[in-house]
C-alpha positions as CSV (number, residue, x, y, z in Angstrom):
1,X,108.4,9.3,-10.0
2,X,109.5,11.3,-6.9
3,X,111.6,13.6,-9.1
4,X,108.8,14.2,-11.5
5,X,106.4,14.9,-8.7
6,X,108.8,17.4,-7.3
7,X,109.2,19.2,-10.6
8,X,105.5,19.1,-11.3
9,X,104.8,20.6,-7.9
10,X,107.4,23.3,-8.3
11,X,106.3,24.2,-11.9
12,X,102.6,24.0,-11.1
13,X,103.0,26.4,-8.2
14,X,104.7,28.9,-10.5
15,X,102.0,28.5,-13.1
16,X,99.0,28.5,-10.8
17,X,100.5,31.4,-8.8
18,X,100.0,33.5,-11.9
19,X,96.2,33.1,-11.8
20,X,95.2,36.7,-10.8
21,X,92.0,38.6,-11.5
22,X,91.9,41.0,-14.4
23,X,91.5,44.7,-13.8
24,X,88.4,46.8,-14.5
25,X,87.6,45.7,-18.1
26,X,84.8,48.2,-18.2
27,X,87.3,51.0,-18.1
28,X,89.3,49.6,-21.0
29,X,90.0,51.7,-24.1
30,X,87.7,50.6,-26.9
31,X,89.3,49.5,-30.2
32,X,87.2,49.4,-33.3
33,X,87.4,46.0,-35.2
34,X,85.2,47.3,-38.1
35,X,85.8,45.3,-41.3
36,X,88.0,42.6,-39.6
37,X,87.2,39.0,-39.0
38,X,88.2,37.2,-35.8
39,X,88.9,33.5,-35.9
40,X,88.6,31.2,-32.9
41,X,90.9,28.2,-33.4
42,X,89.4,25.3,-31.5
43,X,91.9,22.7,-30.4
44,X,89.5,19.7,-30.9
45,X,87.3,18.3,-33.7
46,X,83.6,19.1,-34.3
47,X,80.9,18.0,-31.9
48,X,82.9,17.9,-28.7
49,X,82.6,20.0,-25.6
50,X,85.2,22.5,-26.5
51,X,83.8,22.8,-30.0
52,X,80.3,23.4,-28.6
53,X,81.4,26.1,-26.2
54,X,83.5,27.9,-28.7
55,X,80.8,27.9,-31.4
56,X,78.2,29.3,-29.0
57,X,80.6,32.1,-28.1
58,X,81.4,32.8,-31.7
59,X,77.7,33.3,-32.5
60,X,77.5,36.2,-30.0
61,X,81.0,37.6,-29.3
62,X,81.1,39.9,-32.3
63,X,78.1,41.9,-31.1
64,X,80.0,43.1,-28.1
65,X,83.3,44.0,-29.9
66,X,83.4,47.6,-31.3
67,X,82.8,47.5,-35.1
68,X,80.9,44.2,-34.8
69,X,83.5,42.0,-36.6
70,X,82.5,38.5,-37.9
71,X,83.7,35.8,-35.5
72,X,84.4,32.5,-37.2
73,X,85.0,29.2,-35.3
74,X,87.5,26.8,-36.9
75,X,88.6,23.4,-35.8
76,X,92.3,22.8,-35.4
77,X,92.5,19.4,-33.7
78,X,95.8,17.7,-32.9
79,X,97.9,16.4,-29.9
80,X,95.1,17.1,-27.4
81,X,94.8,20.8,-28.5
82,X,98.5,21.4,-28.3
83,X,98.5,22.1,-32.1
84,X,96.1,25.0,-31.6
85,X,98.1,26.5,-28.7
86,X,101.4,26.3,-30.7
87,X,99.7,28.0,-33.7
88,X,98.3,30.9,-31.7
89,X,101.6,31.4,-29.9
90,X,104.0,31.2,-32.8
91,X,102.1,31.9,-36.0
92,X,98.9,33.9,-35.4
93,X,98.9,37.6,-36.2
94,X,99.3,39.7,-33.0
95,X,96.3,42.0,-33.6
96,X,93.6,40.0,-31.9
97,X,92.1,38.5,-35.1
98,X,93.3,34.9,-34.2
99,X,92.2,33.5,-30.9
100,X,92.4,30.0,-29.5
101,X,90.3,27.7,-27.3
102,X,92.1,24.7,-25.9
103,X,92.3,22.4,-22.9
104,X,93.4,23.9,-19.6
105,X,95.8,20.9,-19.3
106,X,97.6,22.1,-22.4
107,X,99.0,25.0,-20.4
108,X,100.9,22.7,-18.1
109,X,102.8,20.9,-20.9
110,X,105.9,23.1,-21.3
111,X,106.2,23.3,-17.5
112,X,106.2,19.5,-17.4
113,X,109.0,19.1,-20.0
114,X,107.0,18.4,-23.2
115,X,109.3,19.6,-25.9
116,X,106.4,19.7,-28.4
117,X,104.8,22.6,-26.4
118,X,106.5,25.6,-28.1
119,X,105.2,28.3,-25.9
120,X,105.5,30.1,-22.5
121,X,102.1,29.9,-20.9
122,X,102.6,33.2,-19.0
123,X,102.9,35.2,-22.2
124,X,99.7,34.3,-24.0
125,X,97.1,37.1,-24.3
126,X,94.7,35.6,-21.9
127,X,91.1,36.8,-22.3
128,X,89.0,34.7,-20.0
129,X,87.3,31.4,-19.4
130,X,83.7,30.4,-20.0
131,X,83.4,28.3,-16.9
132,X,85.0,26.0,-14.3
133,X,83.9,22.4,-14.3
134,X,84.2,19.0,-12.7
135,X,85.7,16.1,-14.6
136,X,84.7,12.4,-14.6
137,X,86.0,9.2,-15.9
138,X,83.4,6.9,-17.5
139,X,83.3,3.3,-18.8
140,X,81.1,2.1,-21.6
141,X,79.1,-0.8,-20.2
142,X,79.3,-4.1,-22.0
143,X,79.9,-7.7,-21.0
144,X,83.1,-7.9,-19.0
145,X,83.6,-4.2,-18.5
146,X,84.6,-2.6,-15.2
147,X,81.7,-1.1,-13.4
148,X,83.6,0.8,-10.6
149,X,87.0,2.1,-9.9
150,X,87.7,-0.8,-7.6
151,X,87.2,-3.1,-10.7
152,X,89.8,-1.0,-12.5
153,X,92.4,-2.0,-10.0
154,X,92.4,-5.6,-11.5
155,X,90.6,-5.3,-14.8
156,X,92.5,-3.6,-17.7
157,X,90.5,-0.6,-18.8
158,X,91.5,1.2,-22.1
159,X,90.7,4.9,-22.4
160,X,90.6,6.9,-25.6
161,X,92.3,10.3,-25.9
162,X,93.2,13.0,-28.3
163,X,96.8,13.2,-27.1
164,X,99.2,13.7,-24.2
165,X,98.3,17.4,-23.7
166,X,94.7,16.6,-22.9
167,X,93.2,15.6,-19.6
168,X,91.7,12.5,-21.3
169,X,95.3,11.3,-21.5
170,X,96.6,12.7,-18.2
171,X,93.8,11.6,-15.9
172,X,94.0,7.8,-16.7
173,X,97.7,8.1,-16.0
174,X,96.9,9.6,-12.6
175,X,94.7,6.6,-11.9
176,X,97.4,4.2,-13.1
177,X,100.6,5.8,-11.6
178,X,99.3,7.1,-8.3
179,X,96.3,4.8,-7.5
180,X,97.4,1.6,-9.1
181,X,94.6,1.2,-11.7
182,X,95.2,-1.2,-14.5
183,X,94.7,1.5,-17.1
184,X,96.0,2.1,-20.6
185,X,95.4,5.0,-23.0
186,X,95.0,4.9,-26.8
187,X,95.6,8.3,-28.5
188,X,94.8,9.9,-31.8
189,X,91.1,10.7,-31.6
190,X,90.1,14.2,-32.6
191,X,87.9,14.8,-29.5
192,X,85.3,13.5,-27.1
193,X,82.8,12.8,-29.9
194,X,85.3,10.4,-31.6
195,X,86.2,8.8,-28.3
196,X,82.5,8.2,-27.6
197,X,82.1,6.5,-31.0
198,X,85.2,4.4,-30.3
199,X,83.6,3.3,-27.0
200,X,80.5,2.2,-28.8
201,X,82.5,0.3,-31.4
202,X,84.5,-1.5,-28.7
203,X,87.9,0.1,-29.6
204,X,88.3,1.5,-26.1
205,X,86.5,0.9,-22.8
206,X,86.0,4.5,-21.7
207,X,87.0,8.1,-21.5
208,X,88.3,10.5,-18.8
209,X,88.1,14.3,-18.8
210,X,84.3,14.2,-19.2
211,X,83.2,17.5,-17.8
212,X,79.7,18.0,-16.3
213,X,78.8,20.3,-19.2
214,X,80.0,17.8,-21.8
215,X,78.0,14.9,-20.1
216,X,74.9,17.0,-20.2
217,X,75.3,18.1,-23.8
218,X,76.6,14.8,-25.3
219,X,76.4,11.8,-23.0
220,X,73.4,12.6,-20.7
221,X,71.1,9.9,-22.2
222,X,73.9,7.3,-22.1
223,X,74.5,8.0,-18.4
224,X,70.8,8.1,-17.6
225,X,70.2,4.8,-19.3
226,X,73.3,3.1,-17.9
227,X,75.3,2.7,-21.1
228,X,78.1,5.0,-19.8
229,X,79.0,4.4,-16.1
230,X,80.7,7.3,-14.3
231,X,83.2,5.6,-12.0
232,X,85.3,8.4,-10.5
233,X,85.4,12.2,-10.2
234,X,88.6,13.9,-10.9
235,X,89.1,17.4,-9.4
236,X,89.1,19.7,-6.4
237,X,85.3,19.8,-6.4
238,X,82.6,17.1,-6.5
239,X,79.0,16.9,-7.4
240,X,76.2,14.4,-6.9
241,X,74.3,15.5,-10.0
242,X,74.8,12.1,-11.6
243,X,74.4,10.1,-8.4
244,X,77.0,9.1,-5.8
245,X,80.3,8.9,-7.7
246,X,83.5,8.6,-5.6
247,X,86.3,11.2,-5.8
248,X,89.9,10.4,-6.8
249,X,90.8,11.7,-3.3
250,X,88.8,8.9,-1.7
251,X,91.5,6.4,-2.9
252,X,94.7,8.4,-2.0
253,X,97.0,6.4,0.3
254,X,99.8,8.9,1.1
255,X,100.0,12.6,1.9
256,X,102.6,13.1,-0.8
257,X,100.3,11.6,-3.4
258,X,97.5,13.9,-2.1
259,X,99.6,16.9,-2.6
260,X,100.5,15.9,-6.2
261,X,96.8,15.4,-7.0
262,X,95.9,18.7,-5.5
263,X,98.5,20.4,-7.7
264,X,97.5,18.5,-10.8
265,X,93.8,19.3,-10.5
266,X,94.3,23.0,-10.0
267,X,94.6,23.3,-13.7
268,X,90.8,22.7,-13.8
269,X,90.4,26.2,-12.3
270,X,91.4,27.5,-15.8
271,X,88.2,25.9,-17.1
272,X,87.7,26.5,-20.8
273,X,90.1,29.3,-21.6
274,X,90.2,31.7,-24.5
275,X,93.5,33.4,-25.4
276,X,95.3,35.3,-28.1
277,X,99.0,35.3,-29.0
278,X,101.7,37.1,-27.0
279,X,102.6,40.7,-27.9
280,X,99.0,41.9,-28.7
281,X,98.5,45.6,-28.3
282,X,97.2,46.2,-24.7
283,X,94.2,48.2,-25.9
284,X,93.1,45.4,-28.3
285,X,93.5,42.8,-25.6
286,X,91.6,44.9,-23.1
287,X,88.8,45.4,-25.6
288,X,88.5,41.7,-26.3
289,X,88.4,41.0,-22.6
290,X,85.7,43.5,-21.9
291,X,83.6,42.2,-24.9
292,X,84.1,38.6,-23.6
293,X,82.7,39.5,-20.2
294,X,79.8,41.4,-21.7
295,X,79.0,38.3,-23.9
296,X,78.9,36.1,-20.8
297,X,76.1,38.2,-19.3
298,X,74.0,38.6,-22.4
299,X,70.5,37.0,-22.3
300,X,70.7,36.0,-25.9
301,X,74.0,34.2,-25.4
302,X,72.8,32.5,-22.3
303,X,69.6,31.3,-24.0
304,X,71.6,30.0,-26.9
305,X,73.9,28.1,-24.5
306,X,70.9,26.6,-22.6
307,X,69.5,25.5,-26.0
308,X,72.5,23.2,-26.5
309,X,72.6,22.1,-22.8
310,X,75.6,24.3,-21.8
311,X,75.2,25.3,-18.1
312,X,77.4,26.8,-15.4
313,X,78.6,29.8,-17.6
314,X,80.4,32.2,-15.3
315,X,82.7,34.4,-17.4
316,X,85.8,33.9,-15.3
317,X,88.3,36.8,-15.4
318,X,91.2,34.7,-14.1
319,X,94.2,34.6,-16.4
320,X,97.9,34.2,-16.4
321,X,99.3,37.7,-16.6
322,X,103.0,37.6,-15.7
323,X,106.0,35.4,-15.0
324,X,106.9,35.4,-11.3
325,X,110.5,34.7,-10.5
326,X,111.9,34.9,-14.0
327,X,113.8,32.3,-15.9
328,X,112.9,28.8,-16.6
329,X,112.2,27.5,-13.1
330,X,110.9,24.2,-14.6
331,X,114.0,23.2,-16.5
């Protein structure tokens, strides 16, 4: 565990040190996409948080791209959105007509030694992120279920997840390996919607990686009426929007573990990223970035987002731009 902590810390510092603000997108050379179609490959199945965000973006994004191309959202679930990231990096055309929306946690996978992650995170054509969020773990309430994180220290709690690259997989393991929770993860679900159905059927007890925005758009009534109990907040920021829910940092016992958690949760700063493949023409990438930021400020887009209970849209211009230090420092 100590060795993996050291490598994770070293790799994460390299990755997160690459988060730098974009330049002046307003001054970008405009490229005309007239007659083209832009696809957004969504790393999760229909109905989940990532799907909701990407589909709202797709409905408006084309209006701000020169030539007003059609923007089509397509679901490409698999391995916690790793499938979509691999596709965009290795197979998508390098002209800006194939973009991807996946979990921020996916970016960490090659740095942590996942051989199924066939990409260098620093080389994607990073466009932006729709927001930064706060993550929760929740447990579906039925007879005998844990009602708090303290209960989870002794009661086995089974969480559902899309796959190892998603925070719905990583966060329960943080609770298990660092804080001693009696947690187990079942993978293979297409997204949060499927995990929610699995909780209701009794296949799993709960889910982690529940963002504030997803709770509001998918689970708000369940939380309000007590069917889904939020037991812990996972991340560098906290909120009392759903009542007093303890932070993962409240249960840390050693300074070393605190440092590991601080590193791990910095990935949340990437929010809900949008990216294209490596090697895109700079002027095309700059045009897509400028259009993205214009979309984030558009009243019609914001009204549409509010209609489906998406809040906290910020249009974050923080992306991974370059490799510091060179070589594979995480090998």
